[in-house]
Z-matrix of the N, CA and C atoms (Angstrom, degrees):
N
C 1 1.371
C 2 1.624 1 109.20
N 3 1.345 2 110.68 1 133.06
C 4 1.382 3 121.05 2 179.88
C 5 1.463 4 114.94 3 -92.47
N 6 1.219 5 121.10 4 139.30
C 7 1.523 6 124.59 5 166.92
C 8 1.418 7 119.11 6 -108.26
N 9 1.168 8 127.10 7 139.45
C 10 1.388 9 133.86 8 -175.62
C 11 1.562 10 104.04 9 -112.56
N 12 1.411 11 113.96 10 123.70
C 13 1.329 12 124.38 11 -178.54
C 14 1.483 13 108.73 12 -120.78
N 15 1.405 14 118.11 13 140.64
C 16 1.448 15 117.34 14 173.58
C 17 1.533 16 102.62 15 -123.71
N 18 1.202 17 114.85 16 145.46
C 19 1.499 18 117.29 17 173.62
C 20 1.611 19 102.92 18 -116.05
N 21 1.271 20 106.88 19 124.84
C 22 1.589 21 115.76 20 170.09
C 23 1.529 22 109.14 21 -101.31
N 24 1.288 23 113.78 22 109.55
C 25 1.601 24 115.98 23 -179.19
C 26 1.530 25 106.05 24 -73.69
N 27 1.309 26 122.59 25 -18.09
C 28 1.346 27 119.10 26 -175.00
C 29 1.580 28 107.24 27 -69.26
N 30 1.147 29 124.04 28 -26.42
C 31 1.463 30 135.01 29 -179.00
C 32 1.640 31 111.76 30 -76.18
N 33 1.313 32 114.50 31 -26.14
C 34 1.395 33 117.90 32 -176.26
C 35 1.510 34 107.54 33 -84.74
N 36 1.399 35 112.34 34 129.07
C 37 1.384 36 119.16 35 177.66
C 38 1.554 37 115.55 36 -103.84
N 39 1.231 38 119.66 37 119.95
C 40 1.446 39 122.01 38 178.81
C 41 1.513 40 112.10 39 -86.67
N 42 1.234 41 115.30 40 148.53
C 43 1.566 42 117.40 41 175.21
C 44 1.532 43 105.15 42 -100.30
N 45 1.287 44 116.69 43 108.34
C 46 1.519 45 120.00 44 176.32
C 47 1.588 46 103.36 45 -116.07
N 48 1.361 47 112.08 46 126.97
C 49 1.456 48 111.43 47 -176.56
C 50 1.370 49 104.86 48 -75.36
N 51 1.398 50 110.29 49 144.67
C 52 1.577 51 120.07 50 -179.69
C 53 1.441 52 112.25 51 -65.08
N 54 1.206 53 117.67 52 152.46
C 55 1.496 54 121.87 53 177.85
C 56 1.590 55 104.63 54 -72.64
N 57 1.317 56 110.69 55 127.94
C 58 1.492 57 118.93 56 176.60
C 59 1.535 58 109.13 57 -107.78
N 60 1.262 59 115.32 58 115.56
C 61 1.383 60 116.09 59 -175.87
C 62 1.629 61 112.32 60 -70.23
N 63 1.321 62 110.96 61 155.15
C 64 1.461 63 114.48 62 177.29
C 65 1.629 64 111.27 63 -63.72
N 66 1.324 65 115.60 64 148.39
C 67 1.467 66 118.44 65 171.72
C 68 1.559 67 107.12 66 -65.37
N 69 1.426 68 112.90 67 126.45
C 70 1.460 69 113.33 68 -178.45
C 71 1.540 70 119.59 69 -61.83
N 72 1.351 71 118.40 70 -25.03
C 73 1.430 72 122.84 71 175.00
C 74 1.455 73 118.29 72 -106.18
N 75 1.459 74 116.88 73 -32.77
C 76 1.397 75 120.62 74 -174.19
C 77 1.462 76 112.31 75 -91.40
N 78 1.432 77 120.50 76 -26.99
C 79 1.349 78 119.23 77 177.82
C 80 1.614 79 112.07 78 103.31
N 81 1.241 80 107.45 79 -136.24
C 82 1.599 81 108.94 80 -175.80
C 83 1.647 82 105.21 81 -129.51
N 84 1.230 83 110.54 82 143.17
C 85 1.522 84 122.62 83 178.55
C 86 1.550 85 106.88 84 -64.06
N 87 1.280 86 120.48 85 136.45
C 88 1.472 87 129.92 86 173.72
C 89 1.488 88 107.33 87 -111.17
N 90 1.297 89 120.99 88 122.43
C 91 1.440 90 121.08 89 178.49
C 92 1.576 91 111.14 90 -70.33
N 93 1.317 92 117.13 91 -30.78
C 94 1.495 93 117.55 92 178.54
C 95 1.451 94 112.86 93 -78.59
N 96 1.202 95 116.58 94 -40.53
C 97 1.568 96 119.30 95 179.99
C 98 1.481 97 115.81 96 -77.68
N 99 1.424 98 112.26 97 -22.45
C 100 1.523 99 124.58 98 -174.33
C 101 1.510 100 107.78 99 52.63
N 102 1.443 101 114.25 100 53.25
C 103 1.371 102 114.53 101 -173.54
C 104 1.548 103 101.28 102 -163.31
N 105 1.451 104 116.14 103 159.11
C 106 1.462 105 119.20 104 173.28
C 107 1.504 106 102.74 105 -74.03
N 108 1.353 107 119.36 106 145.52
C 109 1.419 108 128.95 107 177.22
C 110 1.477 109 108.98 108 -130.99
N 111 1.268 110 118.94 109 146.27
C 112 1.616 111 117.15 110 171.78
C 113 1.503 112 114.20 111 -52.69
N 114 1.151 113 116.24 112 150.11
C 115 1.499 114 118.81 113 -177.51
C 116 1.555 115 112.62 114 -68.39
N 117 1.309 116 110.27 115 -27.71
C 118 1.526 117 118.03 116 174.34
C 119 1.565 118 116.99 117 -52.93
N 120 1.403 119 111.40 118 -28.74
C 121 1.374 120 117.45 119 -178.01
C 122 1.516 121 115.50 120 -89.89
N 123 1.267 122 119.08 121 15.82
C 124 1.462 123 122.36 122 176.58
C 125 1.509 124 105.23 123 -116.62
N 126 1.372 125 117.20 124 168.78
C 127 1.388 126 124.74 125 -173.64
C 128 1.600 127 105.22 126 -71.71
N 129 1.268 128 110.20 127 142.32
C 130 1.523 129 115.95 128 175.39
C 131 1.478 130 117.37 129 -87.26
N 132 1.450 131 111.58 130 -12.06
C 133 1.511 132 115.97 131 -171.23
C 134 1.545 133 110.99 132 -89.81
N 135 1.347 134 116.34 133 -24.88
C 136 1.395 135 120.11 134 -179.73
C 137 1.460 136 112.05 135 -153.03
N 138 1.287 137 118.81 136 150.96
C 139 1.481 138 121.01 137 -177.29
C 140 1.368 139 112.53 138 -74.46
N 141 1.349 140 121.45 139 121.10
C 142 1.353 141 124.20 140 -175.56
C 143 1.524 142 107.69 141 -135.28
N 144 1.452 143 112.61 142 151.27
C 145 1.447 144 120.61 143 172.70
C 146 1.550 145 111.35 144 -101.05
N 147 1.290 146 120.29 145 31.31
C 148 1.450 147 127.88 146 -179.18
C 149 1.541 148 102.64 147 -135.18
N 150 1.374 149 116.56 148 125.94
C 151 1.500 150 112.66 149 168.19
C 152 1.582 151 112.45 150 -69.19
N 153 1.313 152 111.30 151 171.94
C 154 1.540 153 118.12 152 -172.20
C 155 1.463 154 104.69 153 -54.45
N 156 1.201 155 122.61 154 -52.13
C 157 1.539 156 122.45 155 -178.08
C 158 1.556 157 113.39 156 -51.51
N 159 1.274 158 113.95 157 -55.33
C 160 1.517 159 116.02 158 179.03
C 161 1.492 160 113.91 159 -62.52
N 162 1.481 161 118.12 160 -42.88
C 163 1.489 162 124.49 161 176.78
C 164 1.573 163 104.72 162 -53.84
N 165 1.200 164 118.75 163 -47.59
C 166 1.475 165 122.70 164 -176.44
C 167 1.571 166 110.04 165 -66.48
N 168 1.205 167 115.86 166 -44.33
C 169 1.482 168 116.35 167 174.47
C 170 1.428 169 115.99 168 -60.14
N 171 1.394 170 120.39 169 -47.34
C 172 1.490 171 124.24 170 176.13
C 173 1.419 172 111.82 171 -63.33
N 174 1.324 173 121.68 172 -35.79
C 175 1.498 174 122.69 173 179.00
C 176 1.600 175 110.01 174 -66.52
N 177 1.382 176 114.58 175 -38.80
C 178 1.477 177 119.61 176 179.22
C 179 1.477 178 106.74 177 -69.46
N 180 1.185 179 121.52 178 -44.05
C 181 1.415 180 123.32 179 173.51
C 182 1.544 181 117.91 180 -52.78
N 183 1.258 182 114.13 181 -47.65
C 184 1.404 183 126.33 182 176.90
C 185 1.636 184 107.94 183 -60.10
N 186 1.321 185 116.43 184 -45.73
C 187 1.397 186 118.61 185 179.36
C 188 1.525 187 117.92 186 -70.24
N 189 1.330 188 115.10 187 -36.75
C 190 1.455 189 122.67 188 171.85
C 191 1.489 190 112.41 189 -66.25
N 192 1.298 191 118.01 190 -28.91
C 193 1.481 192 118.50 191 177.58
C 194 1.502 193 106.44 192 -73.31
N 195 1.248 194 118.34 193 -47.86
C 196 1.591 195 124.68 194 175.19
C 197 1.489 196 109.21 195 -54.21
N 198 1.317 197 121.22 196 -41.18
C 199 1.458 198 121.84 197 -177.06
C 200 1.499 199 110.70 198 -76.69
N 201 1.293 200 120.17 199 -29.10
C 202 1.510 201 121.59 200 175.18
C 203 1.532 202 112.33 201 -66.79
N 204 1.222 203 112.01 202 -31.05
C 205 1.468 204 122.08 203 -173.67
C 206 1.748 205 103.64 204 -82.97
N 207 1.376 206 119.64 205 -25.89
C 208 1.426 207 117.98 206 -177.75
C 209 1.497 208 103.15 207 -147.07
N 210 1.419 209 117.98 208 96.39
C 211 1.351 210 125.03 209 -178.49
C 212 1.510 211 119.75 210 -62.15
N 213 1.451 212 109.99 211 -34.21
C 214 1.426 213 123.75 212 175.74
C 215 1.533 214 110.36 213 -62.85
N 216 1.263 215 120.41 214 -36.37
C 217 1.351 216 126.47 215 172.07
C 218 1.454 217 112.71 216 -63.03
N 219 1.239 218 121.70 217 -42.55
C 220 1.448 219 134.23 218 172.14
C 221 1.512 220 110.58 219 -53.21
N 222 1.207 221 115.64 220 -52.32
C 223 1.548 222 121.84 221 -178.42
C 224 1.578 223 106.12 222 -63.92
N 225 1.271 224 115.82 223 -47.11
C 226 1.544 225 118.92 224 -177.92
C 227 1.406 226 110.93 225 -57.78
N 228 1.393 227 115.86 226 -50.14
C 229 1.398 228 117.94 227 174.15
C 230 1.509 229 121.20 228 -48.76
N 231 1.391 230 112.97 229 -44.50
C 232 1.403 231 121.48 230 176.59
C 233 1.425 232 114.74 231 -63.11
N 234 1.371 233 115.33 232 -43.26
C 235 1.439 234 116.67 233 178.73
C 236 1.667 235 111.02 234 -72.89
N 237 1.285 236 114.66 235 -29.90
C 238 1.454 237 111.27 236 175.10
C 239 1.564 238 111.40 237 -76.04
N 240 1.218 239 117.57 238 -35.49
C 241 1.559 240 121.02 239 170.06
C 242 1.525 241 111.79 240 -52.74
N 243 1.312 242 119.32 241 -45.17
C 244 1.404 243 124.14 242 -174.06
C 245 1.602 244 106.68 243 -73.00
N 246 1.323 245 119.75 244 -38.23
C 247 1.376 246 118.41 245 176.18
C 248 1.444 247 118.50 246 -69.34
N 249 1.331 248 112.54 247 -32.56
C 250 1.531 249 121.01 248 176.36
C 251 1.514 250 107.17 249 -65.26
N 252 1.274 251 116.51 250 -49.23
C 253 1.506 252 119.09 251 -179.58
C 254 1.522 253 115.95 252 -60.09
N 255 1.439 254 109.32 253 -40.87
C 256 1.599 255 118.08 254 178.56
C 257 1.635 256 102.54 255 -59.77
N 258 1.350 257 114.47 256 -53.75
C 259 1.421 258 115.78 257 -166.96
C 260 1.539 259 109.27 258 -61.44
N 261 1.270 260 116.68 259 -32.05
C 262 1.633 261 118.71 260 -174.85
C 263 1.651 262 103.55 261 -83.21
N 264 1.226 263 116.06 262 -49.69
C 265 1.530 264 118.14 263 -168.37
C 266 1.531 265 114.31 264 -81.99
N 267 1.404 266 115.87 265 -50.12
C 268 1.451 267 120.56 266 179.77
C 269 1.476 268 115.34 267 -81.75
N 270 1.278 269 121.70 268 -52.12
C 271 1.385 270 127.56 269 -173.53
C 272 1.482 271 115.92 270 -91.21
N 273 1.332 272 111.84 271 -5.79
C 274 1.578 273 123.62 272 176.15
C 275 1.565 274 113.17 273 47.38
N 276 1.471 275 117.67 274 43.11
C 277 1.328 276 116.03 275 -179.67
C 278 1.568 277 110.87 276 -109.08
N 279 1.350 278 116.71 277 139.07
C 280 1.408 279 119.87 278 -172.61
C 281 1.635 280 104.20 279 -93.78
N 282 1.244 281 123.48 280 -28.85
C 283 1.426 282 127.23 281 179.64
C 284 1.507 283 112.11 282 -63.91
N 285 1.292 284 119.20 283 132.61
C 286 1.364 285 121.22 284 -178.30
C 287 1.477 286 106.31 285 -138.53
N 288 1.360 287 116.63 286 125.22
C 289 1.498 288 118.74 287 -177.54
C 290 1.545 289 110.80 288 -140.34
N 291 1.300 290 123.05 289 28.00
C 292 1.366 291 128.61 290 -175.35
C 293 1.520 292 108.24 291 -129.28
N 294 1.386 293 111.97 292 129.21
C 295 1.506 294 122.37 293 -179.84
C 296 1.522 295 111.45 294 -114.21
N 297 1.212 296 121.25 295 171.04
C 298 1.386 297 119.45 296 -179.00
C 299 1.473 298 110.85 297 -73.81
N 300 1.305 299 122.42 298 -25.46
C 301 1.382 300 121.75 299 168.86
C 302 1.578 301 114.11 300 -59.91
N 303 1.345 302 119.32 301 -35.49
C 304 1.445 303 117.66 302 -179.46
C 305 1.492 304 111.47 303 -77.65
N 306 1.380 305 121.10 304 -22.31
C 307 1.294 306 122.68 305 169.68
C 308 1.564 307 114.08 306 -70.39
N 309 1.285 308 112.86 307 -35.37
C 310 1.589 309 117.99 308 172.00
C 311 1.469 310 107.68 309 -60.35
N 312 1.286 311 118.39 310 -53.94
C 313 1.502 312 124.26 311 -178.16
C 314 1.529 313 111.14 312 -54.51
N 315 1.233 314 112.64 313 -44.26
C 316 1.464 315 120.04 314 -179.20
C 317 1.585 316 109.74 315 -61.17
N 318 1.315 317 116.97 316 -45.06
C 319 1.560 318 123.92 317 -178.69
C 320 1.535 319 104.38 318 -64.93
N 321 1.322 320 114.15 319 -42.97
C 322 1.562 321 114.07 320 -173.13
C 323 1.508 322 109.69 321 -72.90
N 324 1.326 323 121.29 322 -28.10
C 325 1.577 324 123.89 323 175.83
C 326 1.499 325 107.62 324 -67.76
N 327 1.398 326 119.22 325 -33.92
C 328 1.468 327 117.11 326 -173.59
C 329 1.605 328 109.66 327 -105.84
N 330 1.304 329 115.23 328 11.68
C 331 1.455 330 123.97 329 174.51
C 332 1.502 331 111.83 330 60.59
N 333 1.271 332 112.86 331 41.36
C 334 1.664 333 114.64 332 -178.24
C 335 1.507 334 103.93 333 -117.22
N 336 1.281 335 112.40 334 140.52
C 337 1.515 336 116.51 335 171.51
C 338 1.491 337 114.29 336 -80.92
N 339 1.203 338 119.41 337 131.42
C 340 1.577 339 115.66 338 178.56
C 341 1.459 340 111.91 339 -63.53
N 342 1.408 341 109.66 340 130.02
C 343 1.479 342 116.02 341 -179.29
C 344 1.551 343 107.51 342 -148.74
N 345 1.334 344 112.90 343 172.46
C 346 1.439 345 116.11 344 -172.65
C 347 1.547 346 111.59 345 -79.58
N 348 1.346 347 116.88 346 -2.12
C 349 1.456 348 118.94 347 175.05
C 350 1.458 349 110.17 348 -94.24
N 351 1.347 350 121.43 349 6.59
C 352 1.424 351 119.31 350 174.92
C 353 1.540 352 110.45 351 -98.39
N 354 1.335 353 111.76 352 143.04
C 355 1.489 354 118.13 353 172.13
C 356 1.464 355 109.30 354 -127.57
N 357 1.391 356 121.39 355 160.96
C 358 1.483 357 121.93 356 176.80
C 359 1.524 358 102.08 357 -127.44
N 360 1.405 359 113.76 358 138.35
C 361 1.387 360 121.67 359 -178.66
C 362 1.569 361 103.87 360 -133.92
N 363 1.410 362 112.05 361 151.33
C 364 1.475 363 110.75 362 -179.92
C 365 1.533 364 105.15 363 -80.38
N 366 1.385 365 109.08 364 150.38
C 367 1.482 366 121.73 365 175.70
C 368 1.567 367 109.73 366 -74.54
N 369 1.327 368 119.28 367 -39.45
C 370 1.380 369 127.05 368 173.74
C 371 1.412 370 109.91 369 -116.65
N 372 1.431 371 121.29 370 96.66
C 373 1.351 372 125.21 371 179.50
C 374 1.520 373 122.09 372 -59.90
N 375 1.150 374 119.61 373 -5.42
C 376 1.514 375 130.68 374 175.69
C 377 1.550 376 110.79 375 -82.82
N 378 1.321 377 112.32 376 -31.96
C 379 1.432 378 118.75 377 -175.39
C 380 1.596 379 113.84 378 -93.67
N 381 1.270 380 122.08 379 157.21
C 382 1.421 381 124.52 380 170.59
C 383 1.455 382 110.63 381 -61.97
N 384 1.495 383 118.70 382 145.86
C 385 1.343 384 125.66 383 177.71
C 386 1.632 385 106.69 384 -71.26
N 387 1.371 386 110.72 385 120.84
C 388 1.511 387 118.70 386 176.72
C 389 1.439 388 101.84 387 -135.12
N 390 1.486 389 110.69 388 -178.34
C 391 1.448 390 113.13 389 -174.45
C 392 1.545 391 111.64 390 -70.06
N 393 1.385 392 118.08 391 -19.82
C 394 1.357 393 130.45 392 -171.26
C 395 1.696 394 106.68 393 -87.60
N 396 1.257 395 110.07 394 -24.31
C 397 1.498 396 117.60 395 -169.31
C 398 1.602 397 108.25 396 -117.50
N 399 1.207 398 116.35 397 45.12
C 400 1.516 399 118.31 398 176.79
C 401 1.543 400 109.38 399 -142.11
N 402 1.382 401 112.26 400 153.76
C 403 1.418 402 117.48 401 -178.67
C 404 1.553 403 107.22 402 -140.07
N 405 1.243 404 116.24 403 142.93
C 406 1.557 405 122.28 404 179.61
C 407 1.454 406 106.40 405 -85.53
N 408 1.345 407 121.08 406 131.07
C 409 1.428 408 125.21 407 177.69
C 410 1.536 409 111.36 408 -140.12
N 411 1.267 410 123.51 409 176.43
C 412 1.358 411 126.02 410 167.35
C 413 1.404 412 117.57 411 -80.01
N 414 1.336 413 119.97 412 174.76
C 415 1.465 414 120.31 413 176.32
C 416 1.377 415 116.77 414 -65.90
N 417 1.442 416 114.43 415 -41.89
C 418 1.438 417 123.08 416 174.18
C 419 1.565 418 117.25 417 -60.13
N 420 1.182 419 113.78 418 -35.94
C 421 1.521 420 122.72 419 -177.17
C 422 1.663 421 105.59 420 -76.11
N 423 1.403 422 117.98 421 -36.22
C 424 1.408 423 122.32 422 176.93
C 425 1.431 424 109.82 423 -64.98
N 426 1.316 425 115.89 424 -40.34
C 427 1.442 426 119.72 425 -178.98
C 428 1.497 427 115.63 426 -61.18
N 429 1.427 428 110.57 427 -45.98
C 430 1.328 429 118.78 428 178.14
C 431 1.478 430 115.15 429 -65.87
N 432 1.299 431 122.02 430 -34.20
C 433 1.412 432 124.51 431 -171.22
C 434 1.688 433 104.47 432 -88.55
N 435 1.150 434 121.67 433 -23.98
C 436 1.375 435 115.39 434 176.52
C 437 1.458 436 111.75 435 -85.26
N 438 1.349 437 122.29 436 -20.28
C 439 1.370 438 128.48 437 166.16
C 440 1.474 439 115.75 438 -67.17
N 441 1.394 440 114.04 439 -44.62
C 442 1.453 441 123.41 440 171.66
C 443 1.593 442 109.78 441 -53.90
N 444 1.312 443 113.15 442 -46.66
C 445 1.460 444 122.88 443 -175.38
C 446 1.586 445 110.46 444 -63.78
N 447 1.373 446 108.79 445 -55.24
C 448 1.432 447 114.61 446 -178.41
C 449 1.583 448 117.67 447 -57.85
N 450 1.370 449 117.14 448 -38.98
C 451 1.247 450 125.83 449 -176.27
C 452 1.582 451 113.52 450 -73.54
N 453 1.427 452 111.12 451 -49.55
C 454 1.494 453 121.06 452 -175.16
C 455 1.490 454 114.50 453 -92.23
N 456 1.337 455 114.91 454 -46.46
C 457 1.427 456 116.81 455 -172.88
C 458 1.601 457 112.80 456 69.02
N 459 1.296 458 114.52 457 12.81
C 460 1.473 459 120.35 458 -178.13
C 461 1.500 460 107.02 459 -103.10
N 462 1.387 461 109.13 460 128.91
C 463 1.342 462 119.64 461 -177.42
C 464 1.700 463 114.03 462 -66.98
N 465 1.246 464 109.60 463 -42.48
C 466 1.515 465 118.08 464 178.46
C 467 1.561 466 110.21 465 -61.19
N 468 1.383 467 116.28 466 -48.43
C 469 1.402 468 120.52 467 175.90
C 470 1.607 469 113.28 468 -54.95
N 471 1.378 470 111.07 469 -47.82
C 472 1.436 471 118.69 470 -179.24
C 473 1.542 472 107.64 471 -62.22
N 474 1.258 473 121.97 472 -47.60
C 475 1.455 474 121.76 473 -179.96
C 476 1.607 475 119.34 474 -59.64
N 477 1.423 476 105.41 475 -37.44
C 478 1.519 477 115.04 476 178.22
C 479 1.472 478 109.90 477 -68.44
N 480 1.392 479 116.44 478 -36.23
C 481 1.584 480 116.48 479 178.62
C 482 1.559 481 106.58 480 -75.60
N 483 1.238 482 119.62 481 -32.46
C 484 1.539 483 119.75 482 176.13
C 485 1.469 484 107.11 483 -64.18
N 486 1.360 485 124.84 484 -36.42
C 487 1.482 486 129.59 485 -166.63
C 488 1.542 487 97.48 486 -78.47
N 489 1.308 488 119.61 487 -49.15
C 490 1.434 489 123.76 488 -178.41
C 491 1.607 490 111.72 489 -56.23
N 492 1.267 491 114.76 490 -44.56
C 493 1.594 492 123.55 491 179.48
C 494 1.409 493 107.31 492 -65.67
N 495 1.311 494 122.75 493 -37.53
C 496 1.412 495 122.11 494 -174.96
C 497 1.589 496 108.89 495 -80.99
N 498 1.228 497 120.50 496 -18.70
C 499 1.584 498 120.92 497 175.55
C 500 1.474 499 99.33 498 -82.14
N 501 1.195 500 121.84 499 -47.12
C 502 1.535 501 122.02 500 -177.60
C 503 1.527 502 114.25 501 -56.61
N 504 1.344 503 113.46 502 -44.06
C 505 1.515 504 116.83 503 175.15
C 506 1.561 505 113.46 504 -68.80
N 507 1.340 506 117.49 505 -33.20
C 508 1.483 507 123.67 506 -178.54
C 509 1.656 508 105.14 507 -69.38
N 510 1.265 509 115.80 508 -45.18
C 511 1.420 510 115.11 509 176.42
C 512 1.569 511 119.14 510 -67.63
N 513 1.368 512 108.18 511 -36.55
C 514 1.549 513 110.98 512 171.24
C 515 1.539 514 112.31 513 -60.13
N 516 1.378 515 117.44 514 -38.32
C 517 1.480 516 116.65 515 -175.53
C 518 1.488 517 108.85 516 -77.73
N 519 1.485 518 117.40 517 -28.13
C 520 1.482 519 122.60 518 169.18
C 521 1.486 520 112.30 519 -57.86
N 522 1.403 521 118.91 520 -44.56
C 523 1.380 522 120.23 521 -173.91
C 524 1.571 523 108.42 522 -75.93
N 525 1.299 524 120.14 523 -34.40
C 526 1.397 525 121.83 524 171.57
C 527 1.458 526 117.09 525 -63.24
N 528 1.281 527 117.37 526 -42.22
C 529 1.378 528 121.23 527 176.96
C 530 1.639 529 114.83 528 -72.92
N 531 1.279 530 118.67 529 -31.92
C 532 1.381 531 128.27 530 171.95
C 533 1.585 532 111.96 531 -63.62
N 534 1.381 533 111.63 532 -46.15
C 535 1.480 534 115.72 533 -179.02
C 536 1.441 535 111.40 534 -72.87
N 537 1.389 536 120.83 535 -30.83
C 538 1.499 537 117.96 536 -179.98
C 539 1.460 538 106.49 537 -80.89
N 540 1.230 539 126.18 538 -20.87
C 541 1.451 540 129.00 539 -177.77
C 542 1.613 541 104.26 540 -78.78
N 543 1.241 542 119.63 541 -27.69
C 544 1.388 543 124.48 542 -169.12
C 545 1.668 544 110.46 543 -85.85
N 546 1.358 545 107.83 544 -24.01
C 547 1.514 546 118.36 545 -178.79
C 548 1.512 547 111.74 546 -66.56
């Protein structure tokens, strides 16, 4: 037996809260402060009942709760944050094409666990940081490469420093692997 149902949306009433204007002299109520605050202390992009200070604190608490549940996500976020800061302040690039998922895929390809000791630098510092233009390095190597780029701004000098550091890291890993195999 088939049943035919028709839904008439005109008969459905939605409960939308009416717009409540801000008090002209007192401002807007903040749930965190439990007091009226001036409207200028609230976000201008969306209507909120938390001042900027409490909105930031609640956002940080939600992020920390999420990170506690997934520590790998925490590490990926920190790596991503460092790459973003470097691309804006050191390499002065506006273009941004790298997400946390891309960093995770890059770590999985190289069999590296995401950790706070990892840093990502561009292979070609004149191009935006993308999946194809990024290299995993240590903190010390990142510091050296960013100093070279800040002081000189020369792509050839940056690439030669990058090549030297990769040879040093490869020789260190060869020494470690040979010493562990001889034991």
